[in-house]
C-alpha positions in Angstrom: -13.7 -53.4 -42.4 -11.3 -50.4 -42.0 -9.2 -49.3 -44.9 -5.7 -50.8 -44.9 -4.1 -47.4 -43.8 -6.4 -47.1 -40.9 -5.5 -50.6 -39.7 -1.9 -49.6 -39.9 -2.4 -46.5 -37.8 -4.5 -48.1 -35.2 -2.1 -51.1 -35.0 1.0 -49.0 -34.5 -0.6 -46.5 -32.2 -2.3 -49.1 -30.0 0.8 -51.2 -29.8 2.9 -48.1 -29.0 0.5 -47.3 -26.1 0.3 -50.8 -24.8 4.1 -51.3 -24.9 5.6 -48.0 -23.8 3.1 -45.9 -21.8 2.8 -46.1 -18.1 0.2 -48.7 -17.1 -2.0 -46.1 -15.3 -2.4 -44.1 -18.6 -2.8 -46.8 -21.2 -6.6 -47.2 -21.1 -7.1 -43.5 -21.4 -4.8 -43.1 -24.3 -6.1 -46.1 -26.1 -9.6 -44.5 -26.0 -8.2 -41.2 -27.1 -6.4 -42.5 -30.2 -9.4 -44.6 -31.3 -11.5 -41.4 -31.8 -10.4 -38.9 -34.4 -11.6 -35.8 -32.6 -9.9 -36.9 -29.3 -6.8 -38.0 -31.1 -6.1 -34.3 -31.9 -5.8 -33.7 -28.1 -3.3 -36.6 -27.9 -1.2 -35.0 -30.7 -1.2 -31.6 -28.9 0.2 -33.3 -25.8 3.2 -34.8 -27.6 5.3 -31.6 -27.3 5.7 -32.2 -23.5 4.8 -35.8 -23.2 5.1 -37.4 -19.7 3.4 -40.8 -20.0 6.2 -43.0 -21.1 7.2 -46.0 -19.0 10.8 -45.4 -18.0 11.5 -49.2 -18.0 11.5 -49.1 -21.8 13.3 -45.9 -22.4 16.8 -46.2 -23.9 18.9 -43.1 -23.5 20.8 -42.1 -26.6 24.5 -41.1 -25.9 24.9 -37.3 -26.3 27.3 -37.7 -29.2 24.8 -40.0 -31.1 21.8 -37.7 -31.0 21.8 -36.8 -34.7 19.4 -38.3 -37.3 22.1 -40.4 -39.0 23.4 -41.9 -35.7 19.9 -42.6 -34.4 19.0 -44.4 -37.7 22.1 -46.6 -37.3 21.2 -47.4 -33.7 17.6 -48.3 -34.7 18.8 -50.4 -37.6 21.2 -52.3 -35.3 18.2 -53.0 -33.1 16.3 -54.5 -36.1 14.3 -51.5 -37.4 13.1 -51.9 -41.0 13.6 -49.2 -43.6 10.2 -47.6 -43.0 8.3 -46.4 -39.9 4.9 -45.3 -38.8 4.8 -41.6 -37.8 2.5 -40.2 -35.0 3.3 -36.5 -34.6 2.1 -33.1 -33.6 3.5 -32.1 -37.0 0.5 -32.4 -39.3 2.8 -32.6 -42.4 4.0 -36.0 -41.4 1.5 -37.4 -38.9 -0.3 -40.6 -39.9 2.2 -41.6 -42.6 4.4 -44.6 -43.2 7.8 -43.0 -44.2 11.3 -44.1 -44.8 13.0 -44.1 -41.4 16.0 -42.0 -42.5 13.7 -39.4 -44.1 11.5 -39.3 -41.0 14.4 -38.9 -38.6 15.9 -36.0 -40.7 12.5 -34.3 -40.6 12.1 -34.4 -36.9 15.4 -34.7 -35.0 16.2 -31.4 -33.4 13.0 -29.6 -34.3 11.2 -30.2 -30.9 8.0 -31.5 -32.4 6.5 -34.3 -30.3 6.8 -37.4 -32.5 6.8 -41.1 -32.3 8.4 -43.2 -35.0 7.0 -46.7 -34.6 9.6 -49.1 -36.2 8.4 -52.4 -35.0 4.9 -52.2 -33.5 5.0 -52.6 -29.8 8.7 -53.5 -29.8 10.9 -50.7 -31.1 10.2 -46.9 -31.6 11.8 -43.5 -31.4 10.4 -40.6 -29.5 11.3 -36.9 -29.5 9.7 -33.9 -27.9 10.8 -30.4 -26.9 13.0 -31.9 -24.2 14.1 -35.4 -24.9 15.3 -37.9 -27.6 14.8 -41.5 -26.7 14.7 -44.9 -28.2 11.8 -47.1 -26.9 12.5 -50.8 -26.8 10.6 -53.7 -25.5 12.7 -56.9 -25.5 11.0 -60.3 -25.6 
């Protein structure tokens, strides 16, 4: 059996891929994140990531693209106080962090990062070009 932290990482990353990546890329990315050496390649791609399914992308209004505003939007959508971080920033990758803290560490820094709030249902994504909420409604 995998350690608890590993199950958390795999659960969040697999659900993120299944829910928010374009169908043609899902299988490839699921294989990549399941293998530590290949996962590094995935993390390097996050700076200019192009595999998100546009059906689940929620644009954040221009005047609400600050960490505090994004935290409020996510909380309104049901985000808990903590999130799972998948990031090209090695300092925070693979950690469960308070959502407010994680947002203040990434918003505006251009580091490709996913914050998984509710596995497969609600997340935040930022890279060098975009800031998006990812939402999959039941």
